[in-house]
N, C-alpha and C positions, 0 to 999 in steps of 0.2 A: 439510695440505701433504704432498706426496710428497717422496722423496729426490732426484728428478730436478730438474735446474736449472729454476727458475721465473723467467720474464721478468716485467716489470712488469704486462703485461696478464693473464698467468696468475695472478699474485698478486691482482690486483684482483678477479678472478672467484672466487677460492677461498681466500684467506688471511683468516681471521677478524680478524687484527689491523688489516686495512684497512677494517673495517666503518664507522668514523667518516668515512673519506674517501668511501666509497660513499654514505653518508647525505648528505654535503655535496653530492655531485654530483646526487643525486636532487632536492635542493631548489634546484638552480641551473639557469640557462639555459645550455646547453652547446654548444660547437662542437668539431669534431674535425678535427685535422690528421693525415692518415694516408695510406697507400698500400697496394698489394696485399699487401705482406709484413707488414702489421700484423695478425698472426694469433697465436692461441694454439698450444700444443703440438699440439692436435687440429685446427688449421687453421681455427678459427672467427675471423672477422674482428672487429676492434675495434668496428666499428659494431654488429654483432650482439651482441657481448658486453655493450656498454653498454646496448643495448635490453633484454637479458635481466636486467640489474640495475635496470631501471626508469628508465634515462636515455636519452632520445631526442635525439640531436644535431640542432640546428636548422640549422646550417651545416656543410658538409663542405669543408674546405680541402684542395686538392691541390697538391703540390710539383712540381718539374720532372718531366716525363713524364706529368703529369696525375693526377687522383684515381684513374682506372682503370689508370694505368701503361702506357698504350698508345703514347704519343708517343715518337718518337726524340729523340736528343740535340739540344738547342738549338732545339727546335720549340715555338713559342708555343702555348698551350692556352687555349681560351675557357671561359667560365663555363657553367653549365647547371643542371639539376635532376636529382634521383634519388629516386624513391619519396617525393616530397613535400618533400625537403630541398633547400635551395639549395646548389649546388656552386660554389665560388669557386676559380678557378685562381690560384696564386701563381707562375706562370711565363708571362710574356707576351712582348711585343715590346720592352719597355723595362725598364730597371733598376728603375724605380718600381713595376713590376708584381710585383716579388718580395716586397713587403710587403702585408699586408692594409690597406685603407683604413679610416678611422674608421667609415664607414657599414657596413662588413662586420662590425664588432664591436658595432654598436648592438644593444642588447637581449641581449647575451651577458655572462654572469658569469664563465665559465671556458672556456678553450680546453684541451682534452685533446690531448696530442701523443704519437703512437706511430708511430715510423718506424725501420726497420732501416738503420743506417749500415754502411759497410764498412771504416772505419778509415783512410781517406786524405783529406787535407785538400781535395782537389779534388772529392770527392763532395758534392754540394751540399745534401743533406738537412739536415745539421747547421746550415748557415747559414740555410736557410729557417726552421728552428726558432728560431734566435737572432733573426732578423728578426721573427718572429711574437711572440716574448717581448717585444721592444722595443716593438712596436705595442701589445701588451697593457698594458705599463707606462704608455704614454701615454694609453690609453683607460680605465684603472682596472679592467682585467680580470685575473683570476688565471690561472695556467698550471699544469697538472698534466702532468708528463712520465712516461709509462710507459716505463721504460728497457729497453734491449736490449743484449746484450753485443757487444763488438767481435769480429767473426769471425776477426780475426788475433791475438787475445789482446791483452794490455796490457803485455808486458814488452819487446818489441823495438821500438825507435824507429829512424827513418831519415829523413834529409833535413833540410837547413837551414831555419831560419825564413825567411819572406819578408822582404825589405827593405820598409820601410813603404810606399813608392810602388808596390809590386807587389801590394798587397792588392786583392782582387776577389771576385766571387761564387765563384770556385774557390779561395778562401782569404781569407775575410772578416776573420779575425784571425790573428795570427802564431802558428802551431803547426808542428811538424815535419810533413813529408809523410806519413809513417807515424807517427801520433801516439799510438797506444796508449790512447786515451780512448774513452768511450762518448758517445753523443749527450747523455744526461742530464748527464754530467760537464761537457761543453762548455757546455751551457745554464746550469748552475749556476755555472760559472766566470765567464761573462760577466755573469750576474745579480749575482754578488758584486762583480766588478770595477766594474760600472756602477751599483751601489747600488740594485738593485731586487729583492734576494733575498727580500724579504718577500712577494712575489706568487707565488713559484715553489715548487712541491712536486715532488719526484722520488720515484717508486716504483722502488726499486732491484731489480737482479737478485739472486736468492738461490740459493745452492747451487752456485756455479760459480767455480772459481779464476780469478784475473785472467789467468793465463797460457794458459787453455784456448782453443783454436781451435774453429771451427764444428763439426767432426766430433764434438766432445765434448758438443754440446748435446742429443743424444738426440731430435732432431726433424728433419724435412726442412728443407733450405735453400730458402726461397721467394724467388724472384728479386725484389729490390726495384726494379729498373729493367729495361728491355727487353734490355740487353746485359750484365746481371749474372746469368747463369743458375745459376751453381754456386759453391761454395766455391773451386774451382780458379781461377775467374775473379777472385774477390775477392783471392785470394792474390797474383796477378800484378799486380793493378790499380794499386797505388801506383807501379809502374814503367810498366805498359802504358798508362796514361792519357797519359803523356808523348808517345806517338805522335800524339796529337791535335794537337800543335804542329808536326808535320812532314807531308810528303807521303807517308810510309809508311802503308800500310793499318794500321788499328788492329783489324782482324779483324771489324769490323761487316759484316754481310752474309754472315757465315759462321757455322758452328755453334760456333766457339771464339773469341769476341771476346776481344781483348787477349792471348790466348795465341798466336794466329797473327799474323804481320806480314810485310810484304814489299811489293814493287811489281813492275811488269812489267820493270823494269830491274835488279832485284836478283839477284845470284848467291847463291842460298841456301846452297850448299855452302861457298862462301867465307865467308859470314857466320857459319855454324855453326862453322867452324874458328876464325875470329877470336874468337868468344865463348868457345870452349873454351880458347884460348890465354890469355885473361885470368886464368884460375885462380879466377874468382869461384865461390863454393860453391853447392851445393844444387839444381842444375838440369842438364838436358841440352838443348841446342839441336839440334833435328832439322831438316835441310833438307827443305823441302816445296815443292810447287806447289799453288796454290789459286786459286779464282775467286770473288770476292765477288759476291753477287747484287745488291747496291746499295752506296751510299756510295763511298768512294774506290776508284778503279779497278774500278768495278762492271762485270761481264761481261767482264773482261779477265783473262787468265792471269797470275798473279804468281809470281815466285820469292821465297822467303823462308824463315822458320824457324817452328817451333812450339816454345815454351818449355815443357818438361816439368819440373815441380818434383819433385825426388827426395827432398828433405829440407826440409820446411817450416820447421823450426827454424833451419836454416842459411841458407836462401835469402834473398837481399837484393834485393827487386824493384827498388828505385830504382837501385841500383848496376848491376844487370844490364841494365836498359833504357837507362840513360844510356850504358853501354858499347855496347849494340846500335846506338843512334842514331849515336854517334861512328863506329863501324865502317862503318855504311852510308854516312855522309857521306864518310869517307876513301876508301872503295872506289869510290864513284860521285859524285864532286863535281860532275860536269856535269849530273846528273839530280836529285840530292837537293836539297830546299829546306826551309827552315823556313816555317811558315804565317805569312802576313802579313795575311790577311783578319780581319775583326772576329771576336772570340771572347768569348763570355759577356759581352756588352754593352761590351766594351773594343775600341776600334779604333786605339789609338795605342801599344800595347805588343805585341810578338810573343807569341803564345800560349805558346810554349815558355818564355818568360821569366816569364809569369804562373804557369805550372805549377811551374817550378823555384824561383821566388821572387826571381830577379835575372837580369841579362844575362850573368853570368859564365860559366855552363855553356855556353850557346850560343856565346859569343865564343871560348871555349877550343876547342870542337869545330871551329868555322870556321877557327881558327888551325892546326888539324892536330895538336893535342896528343894524347898517348898516351891511348887509350880507357880503360884501367884507371885511370890517374891522374885523368882527368876524372871518372870514375865515383866514385872514392873521395872526392874532394873534395866532389862534389855531394851524396853520401849521408851524409857524416860527421855525427855527433851530438856536440855540445860542451856546455859548462856552461850556456849560455844556453838551448839547446833543453830540456835536462833540467829547468831551473828553471821554464820555462813549464808543462811537463807536471806537475811536482810541485805548482805553484800551482793548476792546474786540479783535480787530484785532491784537494787539500786544501780546496777551496771548499765551504762548508757552507750549505745551504738546508734548509728543512723537508723531511724525507724519511721514508720508511717502509721 
């Protein structure tokens, strides 16, 4: 072992203490749930690492965006084959497509899970992992999670728990928006809570403080999805994803997704001044013009802002983007609207409500409430949020 941080996959390939687990995998029929960011420090993919250890996955499960990571948001992906292995998509046209079917797990003893999360409850990879673990429970299959750190660290939390009826694929269980957990911790928490912890093993991250952000990893940031290219993107994402619930551009179709936002009718300078006046910390909003190549307002010139994070420790993405949405609504009530179309398999709840976890934030914005006040309430962390996170961190399964 080196002194550099070692993720679960790095440890599997190099840590002698994991020799018993490697031997178990060699003697098992294995499937792999992974995506393009499932790589070692040297950028070797999990599938190749397993093969090098004498483990050849029979089935390759792909989450949202596909095994190859090529598909845009909310685009169903079909099954296929790759180098003799069956590729099964866990993101299709129906909610039922999010879980592996029993026939997908026939002849499988262990599913190895290795996916990079980005620390926001809307990012769907953790929920795919939970759904896979539940399917494995029902099929009598074991689960090995090769864990990866949260690129936003684990100390700062932000955003209320969802109300029960607002749980969805962008928040399958009740956690804060910025939850401070790893994918392995969330899988272990649900396994413990739902009484199937005996089938789950987690290979933990070694040599990295919980507070550390992605720049401390000592390795490239590999984009886990098409619009998550950098750590800067991940840093704003717990707030920037809220734009998906509005008719503001979320920056897709530009080179700075989630950092850039606006619309053809937005006065960027006015929005930038309004954000500065909130006094929220850790960023500068710079007025810009931009033209998305696709997605919302594609090929149209938009006014708006780019959010430049100046202090990652102080920056509060949820509060910042709630304030931004409120200011855009208040300045342009005739043009601004909240999304009402179907969103992540739900067609009877506004997307913004699914993302924030209740109708309260949207209703307060529509009522014209002060942007800073709405932002503070939506992003607040209380005893209930802290208790959920502590419960997740305390969950114990077999681990290395």
